[in-house]
C-alpha positions as CSV (number, residue, x, y, z in Angstrom):
1,Q,0.0,0.0,0.0
2,G,1.3,3.5,-0.8
3,I,0.0,6.5,1.1
4,N,0.7,9.9,-0.3
5,G,-0.5,13.4,0.4
6,Q,-3.0,12.5,3.0
7,L,-4.3,14.7,5.9
8,G,-5.6,13.7,9.3
9,S,-4.8,10.4,11.0
10,L,-3.6,7.3,9.1
11,V,-3.6,3.7,10.4
12,V,-2.1,1.0,8.2
13,S,-2.2,-2.5,9.6
14,D,-1.8,-6.2,8.5
15,C,-0.5,-5.4,5.1
16,E,2.2,-6.8,2.8
17,S,4.3,-3.7,2.8
18,A,3.8,0.1,3.4
19,T,5.3,3.3,2.3
20,S,4.5,6.8,3.5
21,I,6.1,9.6,1.4
22,G,5.5,13.3,2.0
23,N,2.4,13.1,4.1
24,L,1.2,15.8,6.5
25,V,-0.8,14.0,9.2
26,T,-1.7,14.3,12.8
27,T,-0.9,10.7,13.6
28,L,0.6,7.9,11.5
29,K,0.4,4.3,12.7
30,M,1.8,1.3,10.9
31,I,1.2,-2.1,12.6
32,R,2.0,-5.8,11.6
33,C,3.3,-5.5,8.1
34,V,5.0,-8.6,6.8
35,G,7.1,-6.8,4.1
36,Q,9.3,-3.8,4.1
37,V,8.1,-0.5,5.5
38,A,9.3,3.0,4.8
39,V,8.4,6.4,6.2
40,T,10.0,9.3,4.3
41,S,9.5,13.1,4.3
42,T,6.4,12.8,6.5
43,F,5.3,15.5,9.0
44,A,3.3,14.1,11.9
45,Q,2.6,14.9,15.5
46,S,3.2,11.3,16.3
47,I,4.4,8.3,14.3
48,T,4.1,4.7,15.6
49,I,5.6,1.7,14.0
50,E,4.9,-1.7,15.6
51,S,5.5,-5.4,15.0
52,M,7.1,-5.3,11.6
53,S,8.6,-8.5,10.1
54,Q,11.1,-7.0,7.6
55,D,13.4,-4.0,7.3
56,V,12.0,-0.6,8.3
57,A,13.4,2.7,7.1
58,I,12.3,6.0,8.8
59,V,14.2,8.8,7.0
60,G,13.9,12.5,6.8
61,N,10.7,13.0,8.8
62,T,9.7,15.9,11.1
63,G,7.3,15.9,14.0
64,G,6.6,15.5,17.7
65,T,7.2,11.9,18.7
66,L,8.3,8.6,17.1
67,E,7.8,5.2,18.7
68,V,9.1,2.0,17.1
69,T,8.6,-1.3,18.8
70,Q,9.0,-5.1,18.2
71,C,10.5,-5.1,14.8
72,S,12.1,-8.4,13.7
73,R,14.8,-7.1,11.2
74,R,16.9,-4.1,10.7
75,T,15.4,-0.7,11.5
76,M,17.0,2.5,10.2
77,V,16.1,5.9,11.8
78,K,18.0,8.5,10.0
79,G,18.0,12.3,9.5
80,N,14.7,12.9,11.4
81,N,13.7,15.8,13.7
82,F,11.3,14.8,16.5
83,A,10.9,17.7,18.9
84,M,9.5,15.7,21.7
85,G,11.6,12.6,21.2
86,V,12.0,9.0,20.0
87,K,11.4,5.7,21.8
88,V,12.7,2.5,20.3
89,A,12.1,-0.7,22.2
90,H,12.2,-4.5,21.8
91,M,14.1,-4.5,18.5
92,T,16.4,-6.9,16.8
93,H,18.8,-4.4,15.2
94,V,18.4,-0.6,15.1
95,V,20.4,2.3,13.8
96,L,19.8,5.9,14.9
97,D,21.9,8.1,12.7
98,G,21.9,11.9,12.5
99,N,18.7,12.6,14.2
100,T,17.8,15.7,16.3
101,G,15.1,16.3,18.9
102,G,14.1,15.9,22.5
103,D,14.3,12.8,24.7
104,F,15.6,9.7,23.0
105,E,15.3,6.2,24.5
106,V,16.6,2.9,23.2
107,S,15.9,-0.3,25.2
108,D,15.6,-4.0,25.0
109,T,17.5,-4.5,21.7
110,V,18.5,-8.1,21.3
111,G,21.0,-7.5,18.5
112,N,22.9,-4.3,17.9
113,A,21.8,-0.8,18.7
114,T,24.0,1.7,16.8
115,I,23.5,5.3,17.9
116,V,25.6,7.8,16.0
117,D,25.8,11.6,15.3
118,N,22.5,12.4,17.1
119,M,21.8,15.8,18.7
120,V,19.3,15.3,21.5
121,V,18.1,16.8,24.8
122,S,18.6,13.4,26.6
123,L,19.5,9.9,25.6
124,R,18.5,6.9,27.7
125,I,20.0,3.5,26.9
126,F,19.0,0.5,28.9
127,Q,18.7,-3.3,28.8
128,N,20.3,-3.6,25.3
129,A,22.5,-6.6,24.3
130,A,25.0,-4.4,22.5
131,A,25.0,-0.6,22.0
132,L,27.5,1.4,20.0
133,L,27.5,5.2,20.5
134,K,29.6,7.6,18.5
135,G,29.5,11.4,18.1
136,N,26.3,12.0,19.9
137,M,25.6,15.3,21.7
138,G,23.1,16.3,24.4
139,S,22.4,17.4,27.9
140,W,21.7,14.1,29.7
141,L,22.9,10.6,29.1
142,T,21.5,7.7,31.2
143,C,22.7,4.1,30.9
144,R,21.4,1.1,32.8
145,S,21.7,-2.7,32.6
146,N,23.3,-3.0,29.1
147,S,25.2,-6.2,28.3
148,G,27.8,-4.5,26.1
149,V,28.3,-0.8,25.4
150,C,31.0,1.1,23.4
151,G,31.1,4.9,23.1
152,T,33.5,7.3,21.5
153,N,33.4,11.1,20.9
154,D,30.1,11.5,22.7
155,T,29.5,14.9,24.4
156,F,26.9,15.2,27.2
157,L,26.7,17.8,30.0
158,V,25.6,15.2,32.5
159,A,26.1,11.4,32.4
160,T,25.1,8.9,35.0
161,E,27.8,6.8,36.7
162,Q,27.0,3.8,34.6
163,C,28.0,5.7,31.5
164,S,31.7,5.7,32.2
165,F,32.2,4.0,28.8
166,L,32.3,7.4,27.1
167,R,36.0,7.1,26.6
168,Q,36.3,3.3,26.6
169,C,34.5,0.2,25.7
170,L,32.9,-2.2,28.2
171,V,31.9,-5.7,27.3
């Protein structure tokens, strides 16, 4: 299904694959697609992506919040601006690259969580199997109960004690 130029709220569920390009919507929800999913150049107060079976690409969007949960394959979140923040949870592999915005949270990733070149108000990282941070900037960094974390060239005004990996790698 392709969704283009729609206004209001959109819900796409139980489909083969889904693409949202250039939409201006209040809310966008995509749930349980078995094929690939892409959200590009979309403006929304909130975007929710849930229970996807294949790769997900969320690129160049603007809005309030983004929530991505329970995706089975690789999820790319790149070049977005979400003023309120981003929540990513229960993923297999996730990449957050070059995003800006408010409070970002990455949790419960069973594979790799790669978090690079993001400029955020706060970043919370917890209960991930492996997290790689590089070149992120923000006010607050919070880490808790991660199995393996590596960080280089990250700049935060305040970091919790468990984030001592900023200049080293912990496995």
